[in-house]
C-alpha positions in Angstrom: 0.0 0.0 0.0 1.4 3.4 -0.9 2.5 5.6 2.0 1.2 8.0 2.9 -2.3 6.9 2.4 -4.4 9.6 0.8 -8.0 9.9 1.9 -11.0 11.9 0.6 -13.4 12.7 3.4 -17.2 12.6 2.8 -19.0 14.0 5.8 -22.2 15.6 7.1 -19.9 17.4 9.5 -21.6 17.2 12.9 -19.9 16.8 16.2 -18.5 13.3 15.9 -17.3 14.0 12.3 -15.4 17.0 13.7 -13.7 14.8 16.4 -12.9 12.3 13.6 -11.1 14.9 11.5 -9.0 16.1 14.4 -8.0 12.5 15.2 -7.3 11.5 11.6 -5.3 14.7 10.8 -2.8 13.6 13.5 -2.2 10.1 12.3 1.2 9.3 10.8 1.1 8.0 7.3 -2.3 9.5 6.5 -2.9 12.5 4.2 -6.3 14.1 4.0 -6.3 15.0 0.3 -9.8 16.6 0.0 -13.2 16.7 1.7 -16.8 16.9 0.6 -20.0 17.8 2.5 -23.3 16.0 2.4 -26.8 16.4 3.9 -27.4 14.5 7.1 -26.5 15.9 10.5 -26.9 19.4 9.1 -27.5 20.9 5.6 -24.7 20.3 3.1 -23.7 24.0 2.9 -23.4 24.3 6.7 -21.5 21.0 6.8 -19.0 22.4 4.2 -18.4 25.4 6.5 -17.8 23.1 9.4 -15.3 21.1 7.3 -13.4 24.3 6.6 -13.4 25.2 10.3 -12.2 21.9 11.6 -9.6 21.4 8.9 -8.2 24.8 9.8 -8.1 23.9 13.5 -6.3 20.7 12.5 -3.6 22.6 10.7 -4.9 21.7 7.3 -6.4 25.0 5.9 -5.4 24.2 2.3 -7.4 21.0 2.0 -10.0 21.6 -0.7 -13.6 21.4 0.5 -16.5 20.8 -2.0 -20.2 21.1 -1.2 -22.1 17.9 -1.9 -25.6 16.6 -2.2 -28.2 18.6 -0.3 -30.8 15.9 -0.3 -31.1 12.1 -0.8 -31.4 10.6 -4.2 -35.2 10.1 -4.1 -36.4 11.3 -0.7 -36.7 14.5 1.4 -33.8 15.5 3.6 -33.8 15.0 7.3 -31.5 16.8 9.7 -30.4 16.1 13.3 -30.3 19.4 15.1 -31.4 17.7 18.3 -28.2 15.7 18.3 -25.7 18.1 16.7 -27.2 21.5 17.2 -28.6 23.9 14.6 -25.1 24.6 13.2 -23.9 21.0 13.4 -21.3 21.8 16.0 -23.3 22.0 19.2 -24.5 25.6 18.6 -20.9 26.9 19.1 -20.3 28.6 15.7 -19.9 32.4 16.1 -17.8 33.4 13.1 -17.8 32.8 9.3 -15.9 29.8 8.0 -12.2 30.5 7.3 -12.3 30.1 3.6 -14.6 29.1 0.7 -15.7 25.8 -0.8 -14.4 24.9 -4.3 -16.5 25.5 -7.4 -17.0 21.8 -8.2 -19.4 19.5 -6.3 -18.2 16.8 -3.9 -19.1 13.9 -6.3 -17.2 15.7 -9.1 -14.2 16.1 -6.8 -14.2 12.4 -6.0 -14.4 11.4 -9.7 -11.7 13.9 -10.8 -9.2 12.9 -8.1 -9.8 9.1 -8.6 -9.3 9.4 -12.3 -6.2 11.5 -11.9 -4.4 8.8 -9.8 -6.0 5.4 -10.0 -5.4 3.3 -6.8 -4.1 6.2 -4.8 -7.2 7.5 -3.0 -9.4 6.0 -0.3 -12.9 7.2 0.6 -14.0 7.7 4.2 -17.7 8.3 4.4 -19.2 9.3 7.7 -22.6 10.6 6.5 -25.3 9.5 4.1 -23.8 8.0 1.0 -25.4 10.3 -1.6 -22.2 11.8 -2.9 -20.6 8.3 -3.4 -23.7 7.1 -5.3 -23.7 10.2 -7.5 -20.0 9.7 -8.2 -20.7 6.1 -9.2 -23.3 7.3 -11.6 -21.0 10.0 -13.1 -18.2 7.4 -13.5 -19.3 3.8 -13.6 -15.7 2.7 -13.6 -15.0 4.5 -10.3 -14.5 1.3 -8.3 -11.4 0.5 -10.5 -9.9 3.9 -9.5 -10.6 4.0 -5.8 -8.4 1.9 -3.5 -10.9 1.4 -0.7 -14.1 2.7 0.9 -14.7 2.9 4.7 -18.3 3.6 5.6 -19.6 4.6 9.0 -23.1 3.2 8.9 -25.3 0.2 9.1 -25.7 -2.6 11.7 -25.2 -6.3 11.3 -26.5 -7.6 14.7 -27.2 -4.4 16.7 -30.4 -2.4 16.9 -30.8 0.7 14.8 -30.5 4.3 16.1 -33.0 5.8 13.7 -35.5 3.0 13.7 -35.4 -0.4 15.5 -33.6 -1.7 12.4 -31.9 1.2 10.7 -28.8 3.2 11.4 -29.1 6.9 10.7 -26.6 7.4 7.9 -28.0 4.5 5.9 -31.6 5.5 6.7 -31.0 9.0 5.4 -30.4 7.7 1.8 -31.0 4.0 1.5 -31.1 4.0 -2.3 -27.6 5.6 -2.3 -26.3 3.1 0.2 -27.6 0.2 -1.8 -25.6 1.4 -4.8 -22.4 1.9 -2.8 -22.6 -1.5 -1.1 -23.3 -3.2 -4.5 -20.3 -1.6 -6.3 -17.3 -3.8 -6.8 -14.8 -1.9 -4.6 -13.4 -3.0 -1.2 -15.8 -1.7 1.4 -15.4 -1.7 5.1 -18.6 -1.2 7.2 -18.1 0.3 10.6 -21.6 0.2 12.0 -23.4 0.3 15.3 -22.2 -3.2 16.2 -18.9 -1.6 17.1 -19.6 2.1 17.5 -22.2 1.6 20.2 -19.5 -0.3 22.2 -16.9 2.4 21.7 -17.6 5.1 24.2 -16.0 8.3 25.3 -16.5 7.9 29.0 -16.8 10.3 31.9 -13.1 10.1 32.8 -12.0 10.8 29.2 -14.4 13.8 29.0 -13.0 15.1 32.3 -9.5 14.9 30.9 -10.5 16.9 27.8 -12.2 19.5 30.0 -9.0 20.0 31.8 -6.9 20.3 28.7 -5.3 23.5 27.6 -4.9 22.8 23.9 -7.1 24.5 21.3 -8.3 21.1 20.1 -9.3 20.1 23.7 -11.2 23.3 24.2 -13.0 23.0 20.9 -13.8 19.3 21.6 -15.1 20.1 25.1 -17.3 22.9 23.7 -18.9 21.0 20.9 -19.4 17.8 22.9 -21.6 19.5 25.5 -24.6 19.4 23.2 -23.8 15.9 22.1 -23.5 14.7 25.7 -26.8 16.4 26.7 -28.5 14.3 24.0 -26.9 11.0 25.0 -27.4 11.6 28.7 -31.1 11.8 28.1 -30.9 8.3 26.5 -28.5 6.5 28.7 -28.4 8.5 31.9 -24.6 8.7 31.6 -22.5 11.8 30.7 -20.8 9.7 27.9 -21.2 9.3 24.2 -20.5 6.7 21.4 -17.7 7.5 19.0 -19.4 6.7 15.7 -17.3 8.6 13.2 -14.0 8.7 15.1 -14.2 4.9 15.2 -14.5 4.7 11.4 -11.5 7.1 11.1 -9.5 4.9 13.5 -10.3 1.7 11.6 -9.1 3.4 8.4 -6.0 4.9 9.9 -5.0 2.1 12.2 -6.4 -1.2 11.0 -4.6 -3.1 13.8 -7.1 -1.6 16.2 -9.7 -4.1 14.8 -10.2 -7.1 17.1 -13.4 -8.7 15.5 -14.6 -8.6 11.9 -16.2 -10.8 9.3 -17.0 -10.7 5.5 -20.5 -10.7 4.1 -22.7 -9.5 1.3 -24.6 -6.3 2.3 -27.8 -5.0 0.8 -30.0 -2.2 2.0 -33.8 -2.2 2.3 -35.4 0.7 0.6 -39.1 0.0 1.4 -40.8 2.3 3.8 -41.4 -0.4 6.4 -37.7 -1.4 6.6 -36.1 1.8 5.3 -32.3 1.8 5.8 -31.9 -1.7 7.2 -28.6 -3.2 6.2 -29.3 -6.8 5.3 -26.0 -8.6 6.1 -25.7 -12.0 4.5 -22.8 -14.2 5.6 -23.8 -17.2 3.4 -21.4 -18.1 0.6 -22.0 -21.7 -0.4 -24.9 -22.8 -2.6 -25.7 -19.4 -4.1 -25.3 -18.4 -7.7 -22.4 -16.0 -8.4 -24.9 -13.4 -9.7 -26.2 -12.7 -6.2 -22.9 -12.5 -4.4 -20.6 -9.5 -4.2 -17.0 -9.6 -5.0 -15.2 -8.5 -3.0 -17.3 -9.0 0.1 -18.0 -6.2 2.5 -15.7 -6.3 5.6 -18.0 -5.8 8.6 -16.2 -4.5 11.8 -17.7 -5.7 15.1 -15.1 -4.8 17.7 -12.0 -2.7 18.2 -9.5 -2.2 21.0 -11.6 0.4 22.8 -9.1 1.3 25.6 -6.2 1.8 23.2 -8.3 3.8 20.7 -10.0 6.1 23.3 -6.6 6.7 24.9 -5.1 7.6 21.5 -8.0 9.9 20.7 -7.9 11.8 24.0 -4.1 12.1 23.7 -4.5 13.5 20.2 -7.0 16.1 21.3 -4.9 17.1 24.3 -1.8 17.6 22.2 
C-alpha cells in the first residue's frame, strides 16, 4: 500500500465528524487530500463550512472542500439538530468559516481525483452515501480507480438508532447506500455493532475539559450538546464514538479485534427503510447474487487503546 495513504473525506460534518477529523489529521502515514460535505446531521452548505473550520483547526487549511448533495437521491432530507445543534457543532459557531468551498461538487471532486491517480485514494464516508452514489453514476468505472471505501453506517446484529432496524446514515439515503454496497470496490462497514460499544466515558471527557490545547477546548465545547443528548438516552454523561471509530479503523487497521466478511444489501421499502441486510452465506448461491469483494464488517476494536489515543491527540 502506498505511503502516505491519501483519503478523501465525505462528511455531514456534525460533532463526531469533527472529532474524527482532528484524530485523523494527527495520524502518521495518512494524508487528507480533499473533503466533501453532504446532507445529514446538518444541511450540506453548513457541513462544508464546518469542514473548513475543523480542517483549519487541525492545521490543514489548504485541503479543498467541496459542497455535496443537499438531499437524498429520491427522498426528502432530514437533519439532526437535536443531536448536533442547529449549526452541526453544538451551537458553538460564532464566526464565518475560514475560507470558501471549491466550485466543483463533492461527487465531481471524487471522480476527478480518482481518475487522476488510480489506486491512490481511499474514501472515508461518515454521513449519508449520496455523494458516493452520484460519483458512481457519473463514473461507472469508479470502483477501478478507488483503493478502498470505509463507511460509518449500518448494523449487522445491533439495533438501529434511527428505527429499531436502521442506522441513521443509511436511513437518510438507503437508495444511495444500496448502490455503494453493491459496487465492486473494497468496502469496510463500521456500524453500530462496534460504535455503540466504543464510548468516550466520563473520565475521558473530564480529561478533555482540563486540557489547555485549542483542540481540547474545541472538543469540550462541541461535545456539551452531544453529551446532553446521550445523557437523556442512557443517563450517563458519555457518548459513542461513531465517526471517530471509522476514522480509527481506516488509519490504524490493527485496532480491529473482530470482523467478518459478508454481502450487504439495503432495504429501501418504507417499512424497513435503511436496514442493512447482512448475509454471511457463501455456499450454494449463484455468483450473480454474491458480491466480489465481500464487505468487511467490523464488530469490535481495542476500545481502551483507541480512546486513549483519541484523548491524547485532542490534548496535544
